[in-house]
C-alpha positions as CSV (number, residue, x, y, z in Angstrom):
1,M,88.4,98.1,135.9
2,R,89.7,99.7,132.7
3,I,93.3,100.3,132.0
4,M,95.4,101.1,128.9
5,L,98.2,98.7,128.2
6,N,100.7,100.0,125.6
7,D,97.9,102.3,124.3
8,T,95.4,99.4,124.0
9,P,92.3,99.5,126.2
10,L,92.0,96.5,128.5
11,Q,89.1,95.5,130.8
12,L,90.1,93.7,134.0
13,A,87.6,91.7,136.0
14,T,89.3,92.3,139.3
15,V,91.9,94.7,140.8
16,S,95.3,93.3,140.0
17,T,98.9,93.9,140.7
18,L,101.5,94.4,138.0
19,T,102.7,90.8,138.5
20,Q,99.1,89.4,138.1
21,L,98.6,91.6,134.9
22,L,101.8,90.1,133.4
23,Q,100.7,86.6,134.2
24,Q,97.2,87.2,132.8
25,Q,98.7,88.5,129.6
26,Q,101.2,85.7,129.5
27,L,104.1,88.1,129.2
28,R,107.7,87.3,130.1
29,T,109.4,89.5,132.7
30,E,113.1,89.0,131.6
31,G,114.4,92.4,130.5
32,L,111.1,94.1,131.0
33,A,110.5,97.6,132.5
34,I,107.1,98.9,133.4
35,A,105.9,102.5,133.6
36,V,102.5,103.4,135.2
37,N,101.2,106.8,134.4
38,N,104.7,107.8,133.2
39,S,106.5,106.7,136.3
40,V,108.8,103.6,136.1
41,I,107.9,101.0,138.8
42,A,110.9,99.1,140.2
43,K,110.6,95.3,139.5
44,R,110.8,94.5,143.2
45,L,107.5,96.4,143.7
46,W,105.5,94.7,140.9
47,Q,104.0,92.1,143.2
48,E,102.5,94.7,145.5
49,Y,101.7,97.5,143.1
50,Q,97.9,97.7,142.9
51,L,96.5,98.8,139.5
52,Q,93.9,101.6,139.6
53,N,91.0,102.3,137.2
54,H,92.2,104.2,134.1
55,D,96.0,103.5,134.8
56,Q,98.2,104.0,131.7
57,I,100.7,101.2,131.6
58,Q,103.6,101.0,129.2
59,L,105.9,98.0,128.8
60,F,109.4,98.4,127.6
61,Q,111.8,95.6,126.6
62,I,115.4,96.4,127.7
63,V,117.9,95.6,124.9
64,T,121.6,95.6,125.5
65,G,124.4,95.5,122.9
66,G,127.6,97.1,121.9
């Protein structure tokens, strides 16, 4: 399966969930937001959200401050 992760092509050997993708890429989840095909996916759904061929995934790091 081919996806785009932050505008970078990525080949996955098997169908994955968002949680599995983050683990495979060794990414931290603290303060992270994910959009798939321009729709933000709630963090509580990452474990069950199945990636599809040609999905466009964008990762955003949430920053707070004053």
